[in-house]
C-alpha positions as CSV (number, residue, x, y, z in Angstrom):
1,M,-55.2,8.3,-6.1
2,L,-58.1,6.8,-8.0
3,I,-61.6,8.3,-8.3
4,G,-64.3,6.0,-9.6
5,I,-67.1,7.4,-11.9
6,V,-70.3,5.5,-11.2
7,G,-73.9,5.6,-12.2
8,K,-76.5,3.8,-14.4
9,P,-75.8,3.4,-18.1
10,N,-76.3,6.4,-20.3
11,C,-76.2,9.1,-17.6
12,G,-73.0,10.9,-18.7
13,K,-70.3,8.9,-16.9
14,T,-68.1,8.4,-20.0
15,T,-68.7,12.0,-21.1
16,F,-67.5,13.1,-17.7
17,L,-64.3,11.1,-18.2
18,N,-63.9,12.5,-21.7
19,A,-64.4,16.0,-20.4
20,A,-62.1,15.7,-17.4
21,C,-59.3,13.9,-19.3
22,L,-60.0,14.8,-23.0
23,T,-60.0,11.1,-23.7
24,T,-62.0,9.5,-26.5
25,A,-63.9,6.7,-24.7
26,K,-66.9,5.5,-26.6
27,V,-70.2,7.3,-25.9
28,A,-73.7,6.4,-27.2
29,D,-77.3,6.8,-26.2
30,Y,-77.8,3.2,-25.2
31,P,-76.9,1.1,-22.2
32,F,-73.6,-0.7,-21.7
33,T,-71.5,1.3,-24.1
34,T,-68.7,1.0,-21.5
35,I,-67.8,-2.7,-21.1
36,E,-64.1,-2.5,-20.2
37,P,-63.3,0.2,-17.7
38,N,-61.9,3.4,-19.1
39,L,-58.9,4.9,-17.3
40,G,-57.8,8.5,-17.7
41,T,-55.7,11.2,-16.1
42,A,-57.5,14.3,-14.8
43,Y,-56.2,17.3,-12.8
44,V,-57.3,19.0,-9.6
45,R,-56.8,22.7,-9.0
46,S,-54.6,24.1,-6.2
47,Q,-53.3,27.6,-5.7
48,C,-49.6,27.4,-6.8
49,V,-47.0,28.8,-4.4
50,C,-45.1,30.4,-7.3
51,K,-46.8,33.8,-6.9
52,E,-46.3,33.7,-3.1
53,L,-42.6,33.0,-3.5
54,K,-42.3,35.4,-6.5
55,V,-40.6,32.8,-8.7
56,Q,-41.1,31.4,-12.2
57,D,-41.8,27.8,-11.8
58,K,-41.0,24.9,-14.1
59,P,-43.3,22.0,-13.2
60,K,-42.5,18.4,-14.1
61,N,-45.2,16.2,-12.6
62,S,-48.0,18.8,-12.9
63,I,-49.0,22.0,-14.7
64,C,-49.1,25.6,-13.7
65,L,-51.6,27.9,-15.4
66,N,-51.8,31.5,-14.3
67,G,-50.8,30.7,-10.8
68,V,-53.1,27.6,-10.5
69,R,-51.3,24.3,-10.1
70,L,-53.0,21.4,-11.8
71,V,-52.0,18.2,-10.1
72,P,-52.8,14.8,-11.8
73,I,-55.1,12.1,-10.4
74,E,-56.6,9.0,-12.0
75,L,-60.2,8.6,-13.0
76,L,-61.9,5.3,-13.7
77,D,-65.2,5.0,-15.7
78,V,-66.7,1.6,-15.3
79,A,-69.7,-0.2,-16.8
80,G,-73.1,1.3,-16.0
81,L,-74.8,-0.2,-13.0
82,V,-78.4,-1.5,-13.2
83,P,-80.8,-2.7,-10.4
84,G,-79.7,-6.2,-9.3
85,A,-76.1,-5.7,-10.2
86,W,-75.0,-7.2,-6.9
87,E,-76.7,-10.4,-8.1
88,G,-74.8,-10.3,-11.4
89,K,-77.5,-8.6,-13.5
90,G,-76.2,-6.4,-16.4
91,L,-72.5,-6.0,-16.1
92,G,-72.9,-5.9,-12.3
93,N,-70.2,-8.2,-11.1
94,K,-67.6,-6.7,-13.4
95,F,-68.7,-3.1,-12.5
96,L,-68.4,-3.8,-8.8
97,D,-65.1,-5.6,-9.1
98,D,-63.7,-2.6,-11.0
99,L,-64.6,-0.4,-8.1
100,R,-62.3,-2.2,-5.6
101,R,-59.3,0.2,-6.0
102,A,-61.3,3.5,-5.9
103,D,-60.6,5.9,-3.1
104,A,-63.8,8.0,-3.7
105,L,-66.8,7.9,-6.0
106,I,-68.4,10.5,-8.3
107,H,-72.0,9.4,-9.0
108,V,-73.2,10.9,-12.2
109,V,-77.0,11.3,-12.1
110,D,-79.2,12.3,-15.0
111,A,-80.9,15.2,-13.2
112,S,-83.2,15.9,-16.2
113,G,-85.0,12.5,-15.6
114,S,-84.7,11.6,-19.3
115,T,-83.3,8.0,-18.9
116,D,-85.0,5.2,-17.0
117,D,-83.5,2.8,-14.5
118,K,-81.7,0.8,-17.1
119,G,-80.4,3.8,-19.0
120,N,-82.9,3.8,-21.8
121,L,-84.0,7.2,-23.2
122,T,-87.4,8.4,-22.1
123,D,-89.3,11.7,-22.0
124,P,-87.5,14.3,-20.0
125,G,-88.9,14.6,-16.5
126,S,-90.6,11.2,-16.6
127,W,-88.0,9.4,-14.4
128,D,-87.2,10.3,-10.8
129,P,-83.4,10.6,-10.4
130,I,-83.7,10.1,-6.6
131,E,-84.4,6.4,-7.5
132,D,-81.0,6.3,-9.1
133,I,-79.4,7.4,-5.9
134,K,-81.3,4.9,-3.8
135,F,-80.5,2.0,-6.0
136,L,-76.8,2.7,-6.5
137,E,-76.2,3.0,-2.7
138,Y,-78.1,-0.2,-2.2
139,E,-76.2,-2.1,-4.9
140,I,-72.8,-1.2,-3.6
141,A,-73.8,-1.9,0.0
142,M,-75.2,-5.3,-1.0
143,W,-72.0,-6.0,-2.9
144,I,-69.9,-5.4,0.2
145,S,-72.4,-7.3,2.4
146,N,-72.2,-10.3,0.1
147,I,-68.4,-10.3,0.4
148,L,-68.7,-10.1,4.2
149,K,-71.2,-13.0,4.3
150,R,-68.8,-15.5,2.8
151,D,-67.9,-17.8,5.6
152,W,-69.2,-15.2,8.0
153,H,-70.0,-17.5,10.9
154,K,-66.6,-19.3,10.6
155,F,-64.8,-16.0,10.3
156,T,-66.5,-14.3,13.3
157,R,-66.5,-17.4,15.4
158,K,-62.7,-17.6,15.1
159,I,-62.4,-14.0,16.2
160,E,-64.5,-14.7,19.3
161,V,-62.9,-17.9,20.3
162,E,-59.3,-16.7,19.8
163,H,-60.0,-13.2,21.2
164,L,-58.8,-11.5,18.0
165,D,-59.3,-7.9,17.1
166,F,-62.3,-7.5,14.7
167,G,-60.9,-4.4,13.1
168,D,-57.5,-6.0,12.3
169,K,-59.0,-9.2,10.9
170,M,-61.7,-7.4,8.9
171,A,-59.1,-5.0,7.4
172,Q,-57.2,-8.1,6.2
173,R,-60.3,-9.6,4.8
174,L,-61.2,-6.4,2.9
175,S,-57.7,-5.2,1.9
176,G,-58.5,-5.9,-1.7
177,L,-61.2,-3.2,-1.5
178,S,-58.8,-0.5,-0.2
179,I,-60.5,-0.6,3.2
180,K,-58.4,0.1,6.3
181,K,-58.8,-0.6,10.0
182,F,-59.8,2.9,10.8
183,H,-62.6,2.7,8.2
184,I,-63.9,-0.4,9.9
185,N,-63.8,1.1,13.4
186,E,-65.6,4.2,12.2
187,A,-68.3,2.1,10.5
188,L,-68.9,0.2,13.7
189,K,-69.6,3.5,15.5
190,T,-71.8,4.8,12.7
191,S,-73.9,1.6,12.5
192,Q,-74.1,1.5,16.3
193,L,-72.5,-1.9,16.5
194,V,-69.6,-1.1,18.9
195,G,-69.6,-3.6,21.7
196,T,-71.8,-6.2,19.9
197,K,-70.7,-9.6,18.9
198,P,-70.3,-9.9,15.1
199,V,-70.9,-13.6,15.3
200,K,-74.5,-12.8,16.3
201,W,-75.2,-10.1,13.7
202,N,-78.2,-10.7,11.5
203,D,-78.5,-9.8,7.8
204,E,-79.8,-6.3,8.5
205,E,-76.9,-5.6,10.9
206,I,-74.4,-6.8,8.3
207,Y,-76.1,-4.7,5.6
208,N,-76.1,-1.6,7.9
209,F,-72.4,-2.1,8.6
210,S,-71.7,-2.5,4.9
211,A,-73.6,0.7,4.0
212,A,-71.7,2.6,6.7
213,L,-68.4,1.2,5.5
214,R,-69.1,2.3,1.9
215,K,-69.8,5.9,3.0
216,I,-66.6,6.0,5.1
217,A,-64.2,4.0,2.9
218,K,-65.5,5.1,-0.5
219,P,-67.2,8.5,0.1
220,M,-69.3,9.8,-2.8
221,I,-70.4,13.1,-4.3
222,I,-73.3,13.4,-6.7
223,I,-73.0,15.1,-10.1
224,A,-76.5,16.3,-11.1
225,N,-75.8,16.2,-14.8
226,K,-77.8,17.8,-17.7
227,A,-78.4,20.8,-15.5
228,D,-79.0,22.7,-18.7
229,M,-82.3,21.0,-19.4
230,K,-85.5,22.5,-18.2
231,T,-86.6,19.5,-16.2
232,A,-83.4,19.5,-14.1
233,D,-83.9,22.5,-11.8
234,K,-86.7,21.0,-9.7
235,N,-85.0,17.6,-9.5
236,I,-81.7,19.2,-8.4
237,K,-83.5,20.9,-5.5
238,R,-85.2,17.6,-4.6
239,I,-81.9,15.7,-4.8
240,K,-80.2,18.2,-2.4
241,E,-83.1,17.8,0.1
242,F,-83.0,14.0,-0.2
243,T,-79.3,13.2,0.2
244,E,-76.6,14.0,2.8
245,D,-74.0,13.7,0.0
246,I,-72.5,16.8,-1.7
247,V,-74.6,17.6,-4.8
248,I,-72.9,19.5,-7.7
249,P,-75.2,20.6,-10.6
250,A,-73.3,20.2,-13.9
251,C,-73.3,20.3,-17.7
252,V,-70.7,17.6,-18.5
253,L,-71.1,17.7,-22.2
254,G,-70.6,21.5,-22.1
255,E,-67.3,21.0,-20.3
256,F,-66.2,18.6,-22.9
257,F,-66.8,21.0,-25.7
258,L,-65.1,23.9,-23.8
259,R,-62.0,21.8,-23.2
260,K,-61.9,20.6,-26.8
261,F,-62.3,24.2,-28.2
262,A,-59.6,25.4,-25.8
263,E,-57.2,22.7,-26.9
264,D,-57.8,23.7,-30.5
265,G,-57.0,27.3,-29.7
266,R,-60.5,28.6,-30.5
267,I,-61.3,29.8,-27.0
268,N,-59.4,30.7,-23.9
269,Y,-60.6,28.5,-21.0
270,T,-59.1,27.1,-17.9
271,P,-61.0,24.1,-16.4
272,G,-63.0,25.2,-13.4
273,D,-63.3,28.9,-14.5
274,S,-66.7,30.6,-14.5
275,S,-66.3,32.0,-18.0
276,F,-64.4,31.6,-21.3
277,E,-63.2,33.9,-24.0
278,I,-63.9,33.2,-27.7
279,L,-60.7,33.8,-29.7
280,K,-61.7,32.7,-33.2
281,A,-65.4,33.5,-33.6
282,D,-65.2,32.9,-37.4
283,T,-64.5,29.2,-36.8
284,F,-67.9,28.7,-35.2
285,S,-71.3,28.4,-36.9
286,N,-74.2,30.5,-35.7
287,G,-75.6,27.5,-34.0
288,E,-72.4,26.8,-32.1
289,L,-72.1,30.5,-31.0
290,K,-75.7,30.3,-29.7
291,T,-74.9,27.1,-27.8
292,L,-71.8,28.7,-26.3
293,N,-73.8,31.7,-25.3
294,N,-76.4,29.4,-23.6
295,L,-73.6,27.6,-21.8
296,Q,-72.1,30.9,-20.5
297,E,-75.5,31.8,-19.1
298,L,-75.6,28.4,-17.3
299,M,-72.1,29.0,-16.0
300,D,-73.1,32.4,-14.7
301,K,-75.9,30.6,-12.8
302,L,-73.9,27.7,-11.5
303,G,-70.4,29.3,-11.2
304,S,-68.9,26.7,-13.6
305,T,-69.8,23.6,-15.6
306,G,-69.4,21.6,-12.4
307,V,-66.9,19.1,-13.7
308,Q,-63.7,20.6,-12.3
309,L,-65.5,21.5,-9.0
310,A,-66.5,17.8,-8.6
311,L,-62.9,16.7,-9.0
312,D,-61.6,19.3,-6.6
313,T,-64.3,18.5,-4.1
314,A,-63.6,14.7,-4.2
315,V,-59.9,15.1,-3.5
316,F,-59.7,18.1,-1.2
317,K,-63.0,17.8,0.7
318,L,-64.2,14.2,0.6
319,L,-60.7,12.7,0.9
320,D,-59.2,15.6,2.9
321,R,-56.0,15.9,0.9
322,I,-53.5,18.8,0.7
323,V,-50.8,19.7,-1.8
324,A,-47.1,20.0,-0.9
325,Y,-43.9,20.6,-2.8
326,P,-40.6,18.8,-2.2
327,V,-37.4,20.6,-3.3
328,H,-33.7,20.1,-3.1
329,E,-32.4,23.6,-3.0
330,V,-34.2,25.8,-0.3
331,S,-32.7,29.0,-1.6
332,T,-34.0,28.6,-5.2
333,F,-36.9,26.2,-4.5
334,S,-35.6,23.9,-7.2
335,D,-34.5,20.3,-7.8
336,T,-31.0,19.2,-8.6
337,D,-31.5,20.2,-12.3
338,G,-32.6,23.7,-11.4
339,N,-36.3,23.2,-12.1
340,V,-38.2,25.5,-9.8
341,L,-41.1,23.9,-7.8
342,P,-40.9,20.9,-10.1
343,D,-43.3,18.6,-8.3
344,A,-46.6,18.9,-6.5
345,F,-47.8,15.9,-4.4
346,I,-51.3,15.2,-3.2
347,I,-51.1,13.8,0.3
348,P,-53.5,13.1,3.2
349,K,-53.9,15.9,5.7
350,G,-52.0,15.0,8.9
351,T,-49.0,13.4,7.0
352,T,-45.7,13.9,8.8
353,I,-42.6,15.1,6.9
354,K,-41.0,11.7,7.2
355,E,-44.1,10.0,5.8
356,F,-44.1,12.5,3.0
357,A,-40.4,11.6,2.3
358,S,-41.4,8.0,1.9
359,K,-44.0,8.9,-0.7
360,V,-41.4,10.8,-2.7
361,H,-38.7,8.1,-2.4
362,T,-38.5,5.1,0.0
363,E,-34.8,5.6,0.5
364,L,-35.4,9.2,1.7
365,A,-37.5,7.9,4.6
366,E,-35.1,5.1,5.5
367,T,-32.2,7.6,5.9
368,F,-34.2,10.6,6.9
369,I,-32.6,13.0,9.5
370,H,-34.7,16.1,9.4
371,G,-36.5,18.5,7.1
372,I,-36.3,22.1,6.2
373,N,-39.2,24.5,5.6
374,A,-38.0,26.2,2.3
375,K,-40.1,29.2,3.0
376,T,-38.9,30.0,6.5
377,K,-35.6,28.0,6.3
378,K,-36.5,26.5,9.7
379,R,-35.5,23.0,10.6
380,L,-38.3,20.5,10.9
381,G,-38.4,17.3,13.1
382,D,-39.6,14.0,11.7
383,N,-43.0,14.4,13.4
384,Y,-43.7,17.8,11.8
385,I,-47.2,17.7,10.2
386,I,-47.1,18.9,6.6
387,Q,-49.4,21.9,5.9
388,N,-51.1,22.7,2.6
389,C,-48.8,24.4,0.1
390,D,-45.7,23.6,2.3
391,V,-42.4,23.7,0.4
392,V,-39.9,21.3,2.1
393,K,-36.4,19.8,1.7
394,F,-35.6,16.4,3.1
395,V,-32.2,16.0,4.7
396,S,-31.0,12.4,4.7
397,A,-27.9,10.4,5.6
398,K,-27.2,9.9,1.9
399,G,-27.1,13.6,1.3
400,H,-30.4,14.0,-0.7
């Protein structure tokens, strides 16, 4: 699973990646610091089943902290987007091409209004962040629209003459953008183009279809960054009124420092928590302690720094995913080496147990006989729909 971090230059995208992954991607107060995409591993939070099952787990592909399972996902921070990117301005073509594989997008917006449309520093409150939201949605929709327009008449004429399925052919055409047939059919409904002839679509209809397709195939949430600045409050309220997307107020830089201090053992902090505990006060200057106090006041107001909430929201709400645990031994909830609840997998809601088996290992699905619910010990047919926090064993012809 890949989440793309998007936004104009100098809005906090790379700091978000650094905070979420504790990477060291280059950050600076000028546009286009990020040229090559930065890839990192972050984690989403899910309640671990170890407490429910009263076992001491030993995770392999994930982490368990105080009964919270942290499951890895990939994040991609790409070059900042400026107006006209779809025409190749700035690093536009590269930025948009890097987005192809993303399953969902996190749009980092400077809610304080202290950077202009090109990412240059300006007086706080002097720029309207709503303009950033408008232009980014437009740029991505235009990028998709331009891809569609290549040989559009020839493509749609062939569909009409040969009575081909538009969804099938369009899915093939856009497979490189991780767009599926069900995305296309849903976009047709949303843009009110069901029953129309694509060969007769005008530029506006192609754009409307592209905009709808982006919202469905690459859903987005908005991080209203720099929520600690005085000019942010009123803008965050305006942003929430303007957009239908989920808006999460955040202090991305604050999260980065908390994770770094926690890694150094100077504070006790679990990503996503509403507070932290200072363990080594003598290692902080008075200025740092004051900053930490201010950050805690902001977290009391927001509930967290917003970074972990954004990741969890993108995976579990936007992409409608759940977490499930495959095991080999149903009595001990372990693998063949005795590791208890070793792996946690993020899968789409609605996944069958046989489909889940194929994600764990292709051979399991090919020789699949049935499954077993490790909690209830009941047998599960191949069409059983996996539920969140299920613990299951796959029974196959090869004895796995």
